[in-house]
N, C-alpha and C positions, 0 to 999 in steps of 0.2 A: 504493500500500500504506500510505502514511502515514495516510491517512484511516481505514483499517481499524484502526489501532492505537489509535484513540480509543474503540473499543468495549470496554466493560468486561464481563467474563463471570464474575462470582463464582459464579453458579448452575451454570456448566459443571462445577464441581468434583464434582457428584454423578454425572457420567458417567464418572469415573475413580476408581480406587482407588490411593492413593499408598503408597509404602513410607515411611510416616511414622516408623517405628521406635518408635511409642508408641501403644498401642491406645486410650488414653483420648482421643486426638485425633480419634477417629472422629466425634465430635459435630460437628466442623468440616465434615464432608461433607454435612450435611443441607441441603436446599434453602433458598435465600434468597427464592424466589418460586415461580412456577408452573412454571418450566423445570426438568425433571428428566430423568434418563437415559431415562425412558420416552417422553417427548414431544419431546426435543431435535431429533429428525430428522424431524419431521412437516411442516415448512414449508420453503420455499426460504430464507427469511430466517434461520431457526434453523440450517439446515445451513451457511449462510455463516458464522454466528457460531461454530458448532462448529469449523470448520476454522481460523478466525482464532485460536481458543483454543489450537490446537496451536502456532501461531507465537508466541503470547504467552509460552510456556514459555522461549523463547530469552532472555527477560529475567531469568530466574531466577538466583539465586546459583549460581555455578560452571558455568553453561551458556555464556552469552555476557556477560551484564551485568558479571561480575566477572573477565573474562579478564585484566585487569591484574594480578590476584593471581598467576596462573601466569606471566605475562610478567615480573613482578618477580622471580620465582624464576629465570626464565631469564636475567635480567640481575642484579638485586639489589634488596633491600628495605632500607629504613631500619631500624635496630635497634629503633626504637619499635614496629614492626609486623613483626618478623622472621618470615619464612614458616616454618611448622613443618617443611617438607621440608628446610630448610637446617641443621637442628640435629643430625641424625644419631641422634635418639632417638625419632622419631615412632612411634606404635603404631597398631594397627588401630582402636582406639577413638577416634582423633582425629576431630573433627567435620568436617574437610576431606573425608575419604573418604565419610562419611555424607551430607553435603550434595551432593556430586557424584553419588552413586548415586541418591539420592531425586529430585533435580531432573531428571536425565535420564530416569529411569523415568517420571516424571510426563508428560514429552513422549511417551514410547513409548505409554503407556496412553491418552492422549488420541487419539493417532493410531490406535491399535487400535479405539477406539470409533467413530471416523469411518469407517475402512475397512469395518468390519462393518455399519454402519448407514446410510451415505449413500444406498444404493439404496432406502431407505424414504421418502426425501424426494421431493417432486414436482419432479424436476429433468429437464432435457432430457438426452439421451444425451451430448451434447457437454460440458455442464457437469458431469455425473456423472463422466465420464472425466477431466476436468481436476482436479476437487477430489479425486478418489481418488488421482490421481498426486501431487498436492501432499501429501496425507497420507502416502503411501508414501515420498516423498522425505524428509519430516521424520522419519518413523520411522527411516529409514536414517541420517539425520544423527545422531539421538540414539544409536542403537546404534553408529555409527561412533566417536563420542566415548567411549562406555563401553568399547568393545573396545580403543581405542587405549591405555588406561591399565590396565584390569583384565585384559585378554587372556583373555577367556572369562567370560561372564555368562549368567544364565538367559535363555532366549529365550521371550518371551510374545508371541504374534502374534494373539491374540483378546482381547476384553474379559474380564477376570478378576476374580473376587470375592476379597476379602481372604483368606479361608480357603484359597483355591486357590493362593496364592503359596508353593508348597512344592518347586519344582524346584531341583535343584542346578545348578551352572554347566554350560552347554553349552561345547564347546571353542572356542578362539579361531578355528579354521578354520570351524566351523559358523556362528559369528556373522558372519564375513566373507562367507560364502556367502549368508547371509540378506540382508545389506546389498546385495550384488551383485544378488540376485534382485529386491529392491524397486526398485533403481535401473534395472535392465533393463526392468522393467515400465513405469517412468516414460518411459524412452526410447522404448519401443514404443507408447506411448499416442498415437494420432493427434491428439488434442485438447489435448495438452500443448504449449504454445508453445515455440519455440526460445529466444526471449528477449523481453524487453519493452524498448521504446524509452524514452528519457528523456522524462519528462512523462506517461507512461502512469499512469493511476490504479491499475494493477496492478503497477507497478514495485516490486520487493522480494519478490514471490511467487516460489516455486520455478519453475524452468523446465527445459527439456531440457538447456540448456547447463550449468546447475548440476549436473544429474544426471550428465552426462558428466564434469565436473570432479571430482565427489565419487567416482564409480566409479574414475576414474583414480587418485585418491589411495588407494583401497582396494588397487588392484593394486600400488602401491608397497609397501604393507605385506605383501602376499602374494608380492612379488618376481616378479610376472608382468610383466616390463618391456615386452614388445612390446604387450601389451594396454593398459598404461598409456599408452604412446606414442600408440596409436591413439585412445584416448579424449580425451587432451589435444589432439590434432590437431583433433578434431571441434569443440572449443570455439571455436577460431579460425575454423573454416569457417562457423559460424552468425553471425559478425559481431563478436565481441569483439576488442578490440585495446587496446594501451596508451594511457592518457591522454597527450596530447601537450602539455599545458600546464605541465609541470614537476612534479617529485616533491612539492615542498612544497605546491603548490596542490591536489594530488589529495585531500588530507585536509581540505578546506574544504567547507562546506555547498553552495556553488555547484556543486561538481563531484562530488557524491556519487552522481549518476546517470550518470556518464560510461560510455563503452563498456567501460571496464576492469572495472567492478563487475559481478560475476556473481551474487552472492548476498550480501546485507547485512542487518543488523538495522536496521530503520527506526526513526529517532528523531525525536521532535518536542519542542518546547519546552514540555512539560507535565510536571508531577510524576509520576513513575512511568513515563514514556515517553521520557525523554531518556537520554543516557549520562553516566556519572560520570567518564569518562576525564580531562576537564579538571580536575575537582575533585581527583582522586587524583594526577595527574601535574603539576599546576600548582604555584603558590607563593603566598605571601602577597600578592603584587602582581598576581596573576591576578584578573580580575573576580570579585567576591564573596569574595575572600580564601580561596584554596584551600589544600590541604595537599600538600606534597611528600612524600606517604606513600611513593611508590615512586621510586627513584633509579636512574640509569644507572651501572653499575659502571665504574670507571676502566679495568680490563683490557679490557672490551668497547669502550670508546671508543678505546683505543689500537689496537685491531684494524683500524679503518678504514684503508684504503689512502690513499695520495696520489692526486690526480686523474690523474697520469700512469701509475698502475697499480703504482708501486713500493711496497714495504712501508714503513710508517711506522716511524721509528727516532728516539727522542729525541736521541740523540747527534749526528744530522745537523744539529740545530738548536741544541743546547746541549751542546757537547763535554764528556764526562765525566759527563753526567747519569745514565746507567744505572749507573755505579759508585758513585754517592753513596748514603748512607743515605736512606730515604724522607723522613724529617722534615727533613733538610738541604735537600732539593729544594724545599721550600716557598718558598724565597727567590725562585724564578723566577716565582711566581704572585702576588707582592705588587704592590699598586698603587704608582703613582708618588707621590713626595713624601710618604712616610710621616713621621709625627711621631717625635720621639726616643723617646717612650713606646712607640709601636707597634713601633719597631725593637728596643727592649730586650725587649719582650714576646715577639716572634718568636724572638729569639736565646736568651733565658734560659729560657723555659718551653716553647717549641715546638721548639727545637733547629734552627732554620733557619740555614744557613750565610750569614750576612749579609755576609760578605766579597765575595760575588758580587752584591750588591744594586746596582741602578742607580737612583738617585733620579729621574733623567730617562731614560726609555726602557725601564723594566722591563716596562711593559704592552706596548709595541710589540714587544719581543723575544719575549714569549710568544705574541702574536697570530700571529707568523709560523709557529708550529708548527701552527696550525689553518687558515691561509689557503689552502693549496693541497691540501687534503684532498678526499676523495670528498664532493661536495656534499650527499649524504644525511646526513652527519654534522651539518652546520649546520642542516639541515631537521628533524632528529630531536632534537638535543641542544642545550641552552644551554651553550656553552663559555665559558671565562674571557674576560672583556672583550668578549664579544659582547653585542649589545643585544637587549632583549625589550620589546615594546610591551604594557604592562600597564595596570592601572586601579586607582584608589582611588575607590570610590563610582562616580559617573557621569563622572568625569574620567579622561582617558587620559594616560599618561605613558610616556616611554621610559626604561627601566632598563638598567643594566649590571651584569653579574655580576663584582663586584670582591671583593678580599680584602686586609686585613681589612674586614669590614662596618662601616659607620659610620651609615647611616640611609637611609630611603627616601622621606620625605614632607616634608622641611623645605625644603631648597634644592637646586638643581642641584649635583651630577650624578646624584642618585637611584640609590643602590645597590639591587640586586635583593634583596628581603627574602624569607627562607625560614623554615621552622620550625626550622632547624638553623643558626642564624647563628654559632654557635661552632665550626662545622666547614665545610669547603669541599668541596662535592659538585657533580658534574655533575647537571643537571636535564633533564627531558624538555621538548621544545618541541612535538613531534608531538601532535596532538589537543588541545593546550592553547589556550584562547581568547586572542585578542589584542584589546586595547582594551576599551572599555566597552560595545560594542554587538553583539559577535559572538554572545554567548549571554545569555539573560535571567536565568539563575540558575546558580550554580556547580554545582548538583547535577543539572541536566538540560540538557545540551548537545544541540542539534538535529542535530549531525553524525552521520550514519549510521556504523555500525561495519562495516567490510568483513569478511566471513567467507570469501568466495572471490573473488579478483580475478585478472585475466588475467596479471599478473606472476607470481603463484604457479603458474599453469598453465604458463607458459613455462619457469620454472626447474624445475618438476616434470618436465616433458617432457624437458628437458635431462638430468636425472638418469636418467630411464628409458632414454634413448638411450645415455648413457655407461656404464650398468651392463651394456649388451649389448656394449660394446666402444668404445674411443675413436673419436670421429667428429667431423669438422668441423661437422656439423649441430648437435651439442650446443654447440659453441663459438659458433656463430651465434645460437642461441637466447639464451644468456647475454648476448651482446653487444647484443641488442635491449634488454634491461633496463639494461645499463650505459650504453648510448647515451642513453636517456631520463634517467638519473641524471647524465650529464655526466662519466663516467669513461672512461679510455682503453680501447679494445677489446682483448680477448685475441686472441692470434695464434699461429700455428704455424710461422712462417717464420724469425724472427730470434731465435736462442737467447740472444743477448747482452742482450736486453731483459727487463725484469721482467714484461712481459705475456705472455711465451712460456709456452705450456702444454706440459708434458713428459709426455704420456701420460695414461692412464686414472686412475691414482691421484691425480695432480696435479689433474686436472680435477674429480675427485670432491670434493676439499677446496675447490677454488675455487667450485664450485656451492654447497656448504654455507655457505661464508662469504658468498657473494652473498645467500643466503636470510637469513642472520643480519642483514646490513645493510639489506636491502630491507624486511624485515617487523618490524624492531625496534619494540616497543611495541604490536603488533597481536595478541598472544596466539598467534602461530604458532610461534615458536622453541622453546618448551618441548616441544611435541608432536613437532617435528622431532628434537630431541635425544633424546627418549624412543624414537622409531622407530630412529634411528641407534645408540642405546645409547652415546652419547658424553657424557652428562652428567657422568660421573665424571671425564672428562678436561677438558672445556671449562668446567665450572662448579665442579668440586670439585678442581681441580688444586692444585699446590703453592701455598700462601699465597693461595688463592682466597677471595673474600668481598667484603664492602663495604670500600672504601678511600676516603680523601680523594683529591682530584684528583691529588696528587703521589705517590700510592701508599702512603700511611700506613694500615695496617690498622685498621679499627674493630671488626669481628668476622669470624671465619673460618667458612666453611662446613665442615660435617662430613658426609662420605659414609657413609651407614649400611650400604651393601652392595649387591650385585647385585640383591637382591630389590626394591630401589627401582624397578627397571624394570617390575615387575608389582605394581600396587597391591593391597592386601589387601581381602578381603571386610570391609565395615564390621562391627564387633563387634555392633552392635545388630541388623543384618540376620541375622547368624549365630545370634543368640539367638532370633530369631523364626522362623527357618527352619533347622533343624538339618541339612538336606540340603546346605547350602552348605558347601564344604570350604575351610578357611583356606589361603591361599597360603604355601608354605614360606618360613621366614625372618621372618615377621611375628609379633609378640606382641600378643595381645588386651589 
């Protein structure tokens, strides 16, 4: 599939009508060459390009290419780029909603055009069946993501002219039924492959296993637990399994076609076709000098268990830590052998309790608090005094996240430089390039972005089983993921141990936490929290928001109300189509 992403399709825009929200933009839809909606489907080559054009929408803003924006909301964003959804005053006119609506509908209408017209192309019956199934899968994917946040949108299932976009919202249930119908067609298509093997030129295209996985996710939304369980089971039956080379290595280019990957956005090292995760999650010492635009929230980092399955508690490592004022705790995160000036600065202006400072051993003391944690923490986050292999120009250096920051490029020991050197934050490691050769440019990493992977299927299946009643089989599925991560297994035999699962409610929360830790940084957690309607508790709880590592608040999230769980009709769309009814609670 990576080879297909090199195809540019500007002329394909004539075969779709977009919700641009601005009628004067219609001139942008005129043909760039001889390919128009009238002859797009007249040859096999053009039909291939037309279907690739549906995949290309995955790169659009707010579809997949900018998933880090939603993940940063699920964890935290730097106040330089504070996400609008965290402020508590966002309105329907905000561009976030318009962008999400427009880009997903672009995918819908490209898929509609293909589904309606592929039979005009000179294709074999086998290829026609496969390409039609791919188009239906992608239409289902785009409607899935629309319905996950808007909870009812207009259903357009045929090519539509601009003046015909006059429908009001179909119900949330009707949209889910449409998605299920498309995915059921995909599963029933005999020429739709179960999956593609590593190295296949078609790896990255939709498959039957992806259709099962996505339909299973729909059944989670509709609370049809038994159907979800059955669909997730099918994914394993066609050959998918967990990558066995370690969690951290799963997110490297060498392993992007492992058996764990069910459906992923294919990325190559070319402008416009790579991913920006490294750029946004990285730091100034990441190759190309990246931006730590999106940061990991301290509360989230503290949620990671110890490797033995016990809950992490600062007081176990630093007695009295929890009772201290947040700024006083900064003393524990200071580097060894600070100067007198640095000590005075931390005491007088930062409020650190310097009576607890150890000139020799301060670093070693704090390292112990991270050493025996769930290994996914170290694979996902750069924690204090851990090392990161970065680069300046073509030269590779090993950096350490220390505080206070002194410098990065003069002499050893090379402090890790960020955009926020006057504050001490956790940084992302997952998806961030290492050294000077892993990516050719900070803005286009070649590492594929997983959209559906087998760990998601296993944990989703565990949820579906548990919602039908507490079961050992749900525990076993979660333990498969924990074993790969290197965390102690959950169990139901010894109630004295922290790994003991005490019934359905306890298991429900354990599954949710497992998903939070397993998929951090992948754009999954936000949609989970929306489905569970837990955002107001997990991300907007008391004193929630962005904090420095020791818990000192930088800004606080504000919960706008329960209407946040159902996004509004974008104001521009409602102005263009008066049959769209605004969601209660939202202001235009």
